[in-house]
C-alpha positions as CSV (number, residue, x, y, z in Angstrom):
1,M,95.0,76.5,84.3
2,S,95.6,76.1,80.6
3,M,94.2,79.7,80.0
4,F,97.0,81.1,82.0
5,H,99.9,78.9,80.5
6,D,100.1,81.7,77.6
7,E,100.9,84.2,80.1
8,F,104.6,82.6,80.3
9,D,106.4,82.6,77.1
10,Q,109.6,80.8,78.3
11,A,112.1,79.4,75.8
12,P,111.6,76.0,74.1
13,G,113.7,73.5,76.2
14,L,114.0,75.7,79.4
15,R,112.8,74.1,82.6
16,Y,112.5,77.0,85.2
17,L,112.4,75.6,88.5
18,N,113.8,78.5,90.2
19,H,110.9,80.9,91.5
20,A,112.3,81.1,95.0
21,A,115.2,83.1,93.6
22,I,113.8,85.1,90.8
23,A,110.7,84.2,88.5
24,P,110.1,85.1,85.3
25,W,107.5,87.8,84.6
26,P,104.1,86.7,83.0
27,R,103.2,88.2,79.8
28,R,101.0,91.1,81.0
29,A,103.9,92.7,83.4
30,S,106.3,92.8,80.2
31,E,103.2,94.5,78.2
32,A,102.6,96.9,81.1
33,V,106.3,97.9,81.1
34,S,106.3,98.5,77.4
35,R,103.1,100.6,77.7
36,F,104.9,102.6,80.3
37,A,107.9,103.0,78.3
38,R,106.0,104.2,75.2
39,E,104.2,106.7,77.3
40,N,107.4,108.0,78.7
41,V,109.0,108.4,75.1
42,N,105.7,110.0,73.9
43,L,104.4,111.8,76.6
44,G,106.5,112.1,79.4
45,A,104.8,112.3,82.6
46,S,101.7,114.0,81.0
47,D,99.4,111.4,82.5
48,Y,101.0,111.3,85.9
49,P,97.6,110.8,87.7
50,A,97.1,107.3,85.5
51,W,100.4,106.3,87.2
52,L,99.2,107.2,90.7
53,A,96.0,105.0,89.9
54,T,98.4,102.1,89.0
55,E,100.3,102.4,92.2
56,R,96.9,102.5,94.2
57,R,95.7,99.5,92.5
58,L,99.0,98.0,93.6
59,R,98.7,98.9,97.5
60,E,95.1,97.6,97.2
61,R,96.3,94.3,95.7
62,L,99.0,93.9,98.1
63,A,96.6,94.6,101.0
64,R,94.1,91.8,100.0
65,L,97.2,89.3,99.2
66,L,98.2,89.7,102.9
67,N,94.9,90.4,104.3
68,A,96.1,93.6,105.7
69,P,93.2,95.9,107.1
70,S,93.6,98.7,104.5
71,R,96.1,99.7,101.8
72,G,97.2,102.4,104.2
73,D,98.8,99.6,106.2
74,I,101.0,98.8,103.1
75,A,104.3,100.8,102.3
76,L,106.2,100.2,99.1
77,V,109.9,99.6,99.7
78,K,113.0,98.5,97.5
79,N,113.2,95.0,99.0
80,T,113.0,93.0,102.4
81,S,116.2,93.8,103.7
82,E,115.3,97.7,103.6
83,A,112.0,96.7,105.6
84,L,113.7,94.6,108.0
85,S,116.1,97.5,108.6
86,L,112.9,99.9,109.2
87,V,112.1,97.4,112.1
88,A,115.7,97.0,113.1
89,F,116.8,100.6,113.3
90,G,113.3,101.9,114.1
91,L,112.5,100.2,117.6
92,D,113.9,101.6,120.6
93,W,116.2,98.9,122.0
94,Q,117.5,98.7,125.4
95,P,120.7,97.0,126.5
96,G,120.1,93.3,127.2
97,D,117.0,93.1,124.9
98,Q,117.1,89.8,122.6
99,V,115.9,89.0,119.2
100,V,114.9,85.4,118.7
101,I,115.6,84.1,114.9
102,S,116.4,80.5,113.7
103,D,119.8,79.0,112.8
104,E,118.6,78.4,109.0
105,E,117.7,82.3,108.2
106,F,118.8,83.7,105.0
107,P,121.4,86.5,105.7
108,S,118.9,89.4,105.4
109,N,117.0,88.1,108.3
110,R,120.3,87.5,110.5
111,V,122.7,90.2,109.7
112,V,120.3,93.2,110.4
113,W,119.7,91.9,113.9
114,E,123.3,91.2,114.5
115,A,123.9,94.8,113.6
116,L,122.3,95.7,116.7
117,T,124.9,94.3,118.9
118,D,126.7,97.6,119.7
119,R,123.2,98.9,121.1
120,G,123.3,95.7,123.6
121,V,121.0,93.6,121.7
122,E,121.5,89.8,122.0
123,V,120.6,87.6,119.0
124,V,119.6,84.2,119.8
125,Q,119.5,81.4,116.9
126,A,117.0,78.6,117.8
127,S,117.4,75.3,115.9
128,L,114.7,74.2,113.4
129,A,116.3,70.6,112.9
130,V,114.0,69.2,115.7
131,A,110.6,67.5,115.8
132,D,108.7,70.6,117.0
133,P,110.4,73.8,115.3
134,E,107.9,76.2,116.6
135,A,108.0,75.0,120.2
136,S,112.1,75.6,119.7
137,L,111.3,79.2,118.6
138,L,108.9,79.8,121.1
139,G,111.0,78.0,124.0
140,A,114.0,80.3,123.0
141,C,111.8,83.4,124.1
142,N,112.2,84.3,127.8
143,R,111.6,87.9,129.7
144,R,114.2,89.6,127.9
145,T,113.0,89.0,124.4
146,R,111.6,91.7,122.4
147,L,111.2,90.3,119.0
148,L,110.9,86.9,117.2
149,A,112.1,87.4,113.5
150,I,111.5,84.3,111.3
151,S,111.2,83.5,107.6
152,A,107.9,82.0,106.9
153,V,109.6,79.5,104.6
154,Q,113.1,78.6,105.0
155,F,115.0,79.5,101.9
156,G,117.3,76.3,102.1
157,S,115.1,73.2,103.1
158,G,111.7,74.9,102.2
159,L,110.5,74.2,105.7
160,R,107.2,76.4,106.2
161,L,106.4,77.2,109.7
162,D,103.1,77.4,111.4
163,L,102.6,81.1,111.7
164,T,99.4,81.2,113.4
165,R,101.0,79.2,116.3
166,L,104.0,81.5,116.4
167,G,101.8,84.7,116.2
168,Q,99.6,83.3,119.1
169,G,102.9,82.2,121.0
170,C,104.4,85.7,120.6
171,R,101.3,87.5,121.9
172,A,101.2,85.2,124.9
173,R,104.7,86.3,125.7
174,N,104.4,90.0,124.9
175,V,107.1,89.7,122.0
176,L,106.8,91.3,118.8
177,F,106.4,89.1,115.8
178,C,108.2,89.8,112.4
179,V,107.8,87.6,109.7
180,D,110.0,87.7,106.6
181,A,107.4,86.5,104.0
182,I,109.6,86.3,100.9
183,Q,109.0,82.5,100.3
184,Q,105.2,82.5,101.0
185,I,103.6,85.6,99.5
186,G,102.6,84.6,96.2
187,A,103.1,80.8,96.5
188,L,100.5,80.0,99.4
189,P,97.7,82.4,100.9
190,F,99.2,84.6,103.8
191,D,97.4,86.4,106.6
192,V,99.0,89.0,108.6
193,Q,95.7,89.5,110.7
194,R,95.4,85.5,111.6
195,Y,99.0,85.4,112.1
196,E,99.0,88.3,114.4
197,C,102.0,89.8,112.7
198,D,103.6,93.1,114.1
199,F,105.5,93.5,110.8
200,A,106.0,91.5,107.6
201,M,107.7,91.9,104.4
202,A,108.5,90.3,100.9
203,D,110.3,91.2,97.5
204,G,108.2,91.0,94.5
205,H,110.7,89.2,92.4
206,K,110.1,85.6,93.5
207,W,106.6,84.1,93.9
208,M,104.8,87.4,93.3
209,L,106.3,87.2,89.5
210,G,107.4,90.6,89.5
211,P,110.6,92.8,89.2
212,E,113.5,93.3,91.4
213,G,113.7,96.7,93.2
214,L,110.0,96.6,94.6
215,G,108.7,95.2,97.7
216,V,105.9,95.2,100.5
217,F,106.1,96.1,104.1
218,Y,103.3,95.8,106.7
219,C,103.4,97.4,109.6
220,R,100.6,97.1,112.1
221,A,99.0,100.4,112.6
222,A,99.6,100.7,116.4
223,L,103.3,100.1,115.9
224,R,103.7,102.6,113.1
225,P,104.2,105.6,115.4
226,Q,106.5,103.6,117.5
227,L,109.1,103.0,114.7
228,R,111.7,105.6,114.6
229,L,112.1,107.1,111.3
230,N,115.8,107.1,109.8
231,A,114.8,108.6,106.3
232,Y,112.9,111.8,105.4
233,G,111.8,113.3,102.2
234,W,108.7,114.8,100.4
235,H,107.1,111.6,99.8
236,M,106.5,110.5,103.6
237,L,104.7,113.6,104.4
238,D,101.2,113.9,105.8
239,N,100.5,116.7,103.2
240,L,101.8,114.9,100.1
241,G,102.1,117.3,97.3
242,D,101.8,120.6,99.6
243,F,105.3,121.8,98.6
244,E,104.9,125.1,100.3
245,R,104.0,124.2,103.6
246,R,106.6,124.9,106.3
247,Q,105.0,122.8,108.9
248,W,105.1,119.3,108.4
249,Q,104.5,115.6,110.0
250,P,105.2,111.9,108.8
251,A,102.1,110.5,107.1
252,R,99.9,108.4,109.5
253,S,99.9,105.5,107.0
254,A,102.7,103.3,106.2
255,R,103.6,105.8,103.5
256,R,105.6,107.4,106.3
257,F,108.1,104.7,105.5
258,E,108.6,105.7,101.9
259,C,110.8,108.9,101.8
260,G,111.2,109.4,98.2
261,S,109.9,109.2,94.7
262,P,108.3,105.7,93.9
263,N,109.2,103.1,91.5
264,M,106.7,103.7,88.9
265,L,108.0,101.5,86.5
266,G,108.2,98.5,89.0
267,A,104.7,99.3,90.3
268,C,103.5,98.9,86.6
269,A,105.0,95.4,86.2
270,L,104.3,94.2,89.9
271,E,100.5,95.4,89.8
272,A,100.1,93.4,86.3
273,S,101.5,90.2,87.8
274,L,99.5,90.5,91.2
275,S,96.4,90.7,89.2
276,L,97.4,87.2,87.4
277,L,97.5,85.9,91.0
278,E,94.2,87.3,91.7
279,E,92.5,86.3,88.7
280,V,93.8,82.5,89.3
281,G,93.2,83.0,93.2
282,M,95.7,82.3,95.8
283,D,93.8,79.1,97.0
284,E,94.1,77.8,93.7
285,V,97.7,79.1,93.3
286,A,98.3,77.2,96.2
287,R,96.6,73.9,95.3
288,Q,98.3,73.7,92.0
289,L,101.6,74.3,93.4
290,Q,101.3,71.7,96.2
291,R,100.6,69.3,93.4
292,R,103.8,70.3,91.4
293,V,105.7,70.0,94.8
294,E,104.2,66.6,95.4
295,Q,105.1,65.4,92.1
296,L,108.7,66.3,92.6
297,H,108.9,64.5,95.9
298,Q,107.5,61.4,95.0
299,G,109.6,61.5,91.8
300,L,113.0,62.3,93.6
301,A,112.3,59.8,96.5
302,G,111.9,57.0,94.1
303,I,115.7,57.5,92.8
304,A,118.2,55.8,94.4
305,R,120.9,57.6,96.2
306,V,118.8,61.0,96.2
307,Q,118.3,62.3,99.6
308,L,115.3,64.9,100.2
309,H,116.2,67.6,102.5
310,S,112.6,69.2,102.4
311,P,109.8,68.4,104.8
312,D,107.8,65.1,104.2
313,S,104.6,66.5,105.7
314,P,102.5,68.7,103.4
315,E,101.7,71.1,106.1
316,Q,105.2,72.2,106.2
317,R,105.8,72.5,102.6
318,A,105.5,75.5,100.6
319,G,107.1,75.7,96.9
320,I,110.6,74.4,97.5
321,V,112.1,70.9,97.2
322,T,116.0,70.7,98.1
323,F,118.0,67.4,97.4
324,S,121.3,66.0,97.1
325,I,122.8,62.7,95.7
326,S,124.6,60.5,98.0
327,G,128.5,60.5,96.9
328,Q,128.3,63.4,94.5
329,N,129.2,67.0,95.0
330,S,125.8,69.3,94.9
331,A,127.8,72.1,93.0
332,D,128.4,69.6,90.4
333,I,124.8,68.5,90.3
334,H,123.8,72.1,90.0
335,R,126.1,73.1,87.3
336,T,125.3,70.2,85.2
337,L,121.5,70.6,85.6
338,T,122.0,74.4,84.6
339,A,124.0,73.3,81.7
340,E,121.2,71.1,80.5
341,R,118.7,74.2,80.8
342,T,117.1,73.2,84.1
343,I,117.2,76.5,86.0
344,C,117.7,75.9,89.8
345,A,119.8,77.0,92.4
346,L,122.4,75.7,95.0
347,R,121.1,76.4,98.5
348,G,121.5,75.1,101.9
349,P,122.3,71.4,102.0
350,G,121.9,70.8,98.1
351,V,120.1,71.8,95.0
352,R,116.9,73.5,95.4
353,F,114.0,73.1,92.8
354,S,111.2,75.5,92.9
355,P,108.2,75.3,90.5
356,H,105.0,77.8,90.4
357,F,101.6,77.0,89.8
358,Y,101.8,77.2,86.0
359,T,104.7,74.9,85.8
360,S,103.8,71.9,83.7
361,E,103.6,68.3,85.0
362,Q,105.8,67.4,81.8
363,L,108.6,69.7,82.7
364,I,108.8,68.3,86.3
365,D,108.9,64.8,84.9
366,E,111.8,65.8,82.7
367,A,113.8,67.3,85.5
368,V,113.2,64.5,87.8
369,Q,114.4,62.3,85.0
370,Q,117.7,64.3,84.7
371,V,118.3,63.7,88.4
372,R,117.6,60.0,87.7
373,R,120.2,60.0,85.1
374,L,122.9,61.9,87.3
375,A,122.2,59.4,90.2
376,M,123.0,56.5,88.1
377,R,126.5,57.9,87.1
């Protein structure tokens, strides 16, 4: 993996353990944006076909990353929240319909469903603080349940759910399956076909190592015509580029969800970042990340007064390790760690560490030693 460490030119002394929030770009993403900026200065949009080629490669990389049937199943969106809104305000809800979510969701995957209450939609929150969280979610589904919306990995605890089991359970119950995949895509392999996802979405600025303002939305082909469109423009038309045509219809592909001009700057950066993940290989990315997470688990578990809030089972882990120190305020711990240049987050029940595949073992050891010193105060 040493050949890829040069891609991350982080400041000396910085311990970056915050990929579950906003990730640093690899060097190649920075270089791609610099090239794009120079072309704009020198040539304007003279070489727009080359920009479109970059965007096409991005869709192809995303299709492979999600194991979507084709790049036509991939829409480029601003963020996860936009994609969730496309689903929530695209489906034809009936009074009495239910949406099942968990009681640990990030606001994006809660508020959007609660916004449907004026249409008579009920939101049911299933507990994940049980021995079998998948059974809890599926058990909350009944004859009125229209959709199960769940984060693949919970942002606070780092709990990773068995999406294959949930997808099969939804299919057996005739319930639509929507996955907020922002904390899994780019960290671990993701497979919309194996999970039987109807919808999946994620931002590019976390584990995919890309910029803010660009994300991915997967919609199963058979469901695309069933989502009512609420935004229209030139870019979502079937005959893209035929500006004189008076008769129009939405694109049959997922581009139908992209109403206006694309984020070409973001596409340059994210396409470059995903090329790195492809070169490493997602199986290897996952293997290296799991090693880092295990190192954090073992190191923190060996410190008196430290409480781990993330799963013990490797099968339930992704890239998040959340902890607290008994008798200490987590906000104070976070403030001290940040001041000492260990970049992390205050989330859920404590302080959240989130390394990536390239994070060095030395960096993790240093962070663990910082926590040890704090716990001894």
